[in-house]
NUROFI-484583 format. One record per atom (N, C-alpha, C): x, y, z; atom name; residue in one letter; residue number from 1. Coordinates in Angstrom, 3 decimals, always signed. Layout:
N
X,Y,Z,CA,A,NUM
...
END
This chain:
54
+10.001,+23.297,-7.937,N,M,1
+10.376,+22.484,-7.226,CA,M,1
+9.409,+21.613,-5.984,C,M,1
+8.122,+22.579,-5.635,N,R,2
+7.474,+22.253,-4.330,CA,R,2
+6.512,+21.362,-5.044,C,R,2
+6.576,+21.941,-6.697,N,K,3
+4.792,+21.394,-7.119,CA,K,3
+5.267,+19.815,-7.301,C,K,3
+6.421,+18.901,-7.932,N,T,4
+7.824,+17.953,-8.002,CA,T,4
+6.985,+17.370,-6.695,C,T,4
+7.614,+18.059,-5.710,N,I,5
+7.321,+16.764,-4.816,CA,I,5
+5.995,+16.796,-3.910,C,I,5
+5.520,+17.666,-3.713,N,I,6
+3.829,+17.172,-3.740,CA,I,6
+3.074,+15.936,-4.957,C,I,6
+3.492,+16.394,-6.192,N,A,7
+3.564,+15.246,-7.374,CA,A,7
+3.527,+13.865,-6.980,C,A,7
+4.710,+13.574,-6.475,N,L,8
+5.614,+12.521,-6.425,CA,L,8
+5.077,+12.000,-4.945,C,L,8
+3.978,+12.758,-4.656,N,S,9
+3.895,+11.998,-3.264,CA,S,9
+2.759,+11.298,-3.594,C,S,9
+1.987,+11.864,-4.134,N,V,10
+0.739,+11.934,-4.515,CA,V,10
+0.469,+10.748,-5.113,C,V,10
+1.786,+10.887,-6.317,N,L,11
+2.042,+9.366,-7.279,CA,L,11
+2.060,+8.375,-5.814,C,L,11
+2.863,+8.367,-5.215,N,L,12
+3.843,+7.188,-4.116,CA,L,12
+2.102,+7.396,-3.306,C,L,12
+1.314,+7.773,-2.792,N,G,13
+0.592,+7.213,-2.433,CA,G,13
-0.800,+6.546,-3.185,C,G,13
-0.795,+6.408,-5.002,N,L,14
-2.039,+5.915,-4.979,CA,L,14
-1.005,+5.198,-5.577,C,L,14
+0.308,+4.570,-6.162,N,V,15
+0.977,+3.646,-5.753,CA,V,15
+0.808,+2.286,-5.095,C,V,15
+1.007,+2.740,-3.076,N,T,16
+0.681,+2.042,-2.412,CA,T,16
-0.347,+1.462,-1.847,C,T,16
-0.822,+2.921,-2.607,N,G,17
-3.030,+2.182,-2.420,CA,G,17
-3.715,+1.153,-2.769,C,G,17
-2.869,+0.960,-4.030,N,C,18
-3.539,-0.117,-4.625,CA,C,18
-2.796,-1.449,-4.571,C,C,18
-1.774,-1.798,-3.683,N,A,19
-1.482,-2.861,-3.847,CA,A,19
-2.674,-3.767,-2.317,C,A,19
-2.984,-5.439,-2.792,N,P,20
-3.683,-6.077,-1.831,CA,P,20
-2.629,-5.633,-0.635,C,P,20
-3.587,-5.643,+0.472,N,E,21
-3.350,-5.665,+1.660,CA,E,21
-2.936,-7.019,+2.229,C,E,21
-1.927,-7.419,+3.394,N,V,22
-1.610,-8.512,+3.387,CA,V,22
-1.489,-9.684,+4.232,C,V,22
-2.294,-10.620,+3.663,N,G,23
-2.389,-12.097,+4.237,CA,G,23
-4.677,-11.645,+3.240,C,G,23
-4.647,-10.822,+2.653,N,S,24
-6.004,-10.904,+2.086,CA,S,24
-6.307,-11.990,+1.377,C,S,24
-7.073,-12.891,-0.007,N,P,25
-7.371,-13.508,-0.726,CA,P,25
-6.539,-12.526,-2.033,C,P,25
-6.654,-11.482,-2.613,N,E,26
-6.116,-11.238,-3.580,CA,E,26
-4.068,-11.006,-3.632,C,E,26
-3.746,-10.876,-1.838,N,W,27
-2.647,-10.893,-1.842,CA,W,27
-1.245,-12.041,-1.670,C,W,27
-2.801,-13.450,-1.173,N,C,28
-2.465,-14.328,-1.290,CA,C,28
-1.940,-14.689,-2.709,C,C,28
-3.069,-14.671,-3.717,N,K,29
-3.650,-15.118,-5.469,CA,K,29
-2.025,-14.304,-6.015,C,K,29
-1.754,-13.001,-5.714,N,K,30
-0.161,-12.541,-6.209,CA,K,30
+1.201,-12.578,-5.764,C,K,30
+1.344,-13.375,-4.579,N,M,31
+2.365,-14.346,-3.969,CA,M,31
+2.391,-15.623,-4.075,C,M,31
+1.786,-15.945,-5.061,N,K,32
+1.704,-17.958,-5.530,CA,K,32
+1.935,-17.659,-7.113,C,K,32
+1.641,-15.743,-7.555,N,T,33
+2.521,-15.872,-9.230,CA,T,33
+4.182,-15.677,-8.816,C,T,33
+4.169,-14.703,-7.947,N,K,34
+5.634,-14.351,-8.178,CA,K,34
+6.158,-15.418,-7.227,C,K,34
+7.968,-15.599,-8.452,N,P,35
+8.318,-16.601,-8.346,CA,P,35
+9.489,-16.390,-6.204,C,P,35
+9.364,-17.571,-6.328,N,N,36
+9.702,-18.027,-5.023,CA,N,36
+11.266,-17.672,-4.554,C,N,36
+11.589,-17.481,-5.456,N,G,37
+13.185,-16.760,-5.165,CA,G,37
+13.196,-14.864,-4.847,C,G,37
+11.702,-14.595,-5.172,N,E,38
+11.749,-13.018,-4.996,CA,E,38
+11.617,-12.657,-3.803,C,E,38
+10.466,-13.599,-3.164,N,W,39
+10.525,-13.716,-2.158,CA,W,39
+11.524,-12.961,-0.626,C,W,39
+10.717,-12.050,-0.028,N,T,40
+11.693,-12.380,+1.224,CA,T,40
+11.526,-12.374,+2.450,C,T,40
+11.947,-12.647,+3.858,N,M,41
+11.705,-13.517,+4.092,CA,M,41
+10.644,-12.685,+5.257,C,M,41
+10.092,-11.773,+4.796,N,N,42
+8.911,-11.299,+5.625,CA,N,42
+7.956,-11.780,+5.098,C,N,42
+7.977,-11.810,+3.865,N,E,43
+6.534,-12.348,+2.509,CA,E,43
+6.136,-13.193,+2.761,C,E,43
+7.471,-14.559,+2.943,N,A,44
+7.567,-16.005,+3.560,CA,A,44
+6.844,-15.888,+4.348,C,A,44
+6.818,-15.176,+5.536,N,K,45
+6.418,-15.529,+6.693,CA,K,45
+4.933,-15.052,+6.853,C,K,45
+4.195,-14.477,+5.879,N,D,46
+2.974,-13.929,+6.230,CA,D,46
+2.468,-14.660,+5.194,C,D,46
+3.287,-15.283,+4.192,N,Y,47
+2.404,-16.046,+3.795,CA,Y,47
+2.643,-17.176,+3.946,C,Y,47
+2.570,-17.678,+4.859,N,A,48
+3.010,-19.413,+5.514,CA,A,48
+2.099,-18.919,+6.698,C,A,48
+1.677,-18.519,+7.169,N,S,49
+0.380,-17.520,+8.671,CA,S,49
-0.449,-17.112,+7.409,C,S,49
-0.820,-16.423,+6.798,N,H,50
-2.089,-15.618,+6.148,CA,H,50
-2.340,-17.733,+5.289,C,H,50
-2.484,-17.695,+4.123,N,C,51
-2.238,-17.998,+3.632,CA,C,51
-2.746,-19.950,+3.352,C,C,51
-1.578,-20.423,+3.717,N,L,52
-1.615,-22.108,+4.692,CA,L,52
-1.800,-22.600,+5.239,C,L,52
-1.687,-21.659,+6.929,N,F,53
-1.918,-21.987,+7.888,CA,F,53
-3.435,-20.994,+8.356,C,F,53
-4.170,-20.922,+7.986,N,K,54
-5.210,-20.074,+7.796,CA,K,54
-6.127,-20.163,+9.796,C,K,54
END
């Protein structure tokens, strides 16, 4: 049981560690390809401030 929890924690860390940083050019490209209906309010705000109004 303990090994499973540790393995899941490591996997979660790897997955979140691979996401581009908010405001980076990679993140802006990713958000551009994501359908606008799937954006959260925070993503829309961050996109506007980091990608549109640099």
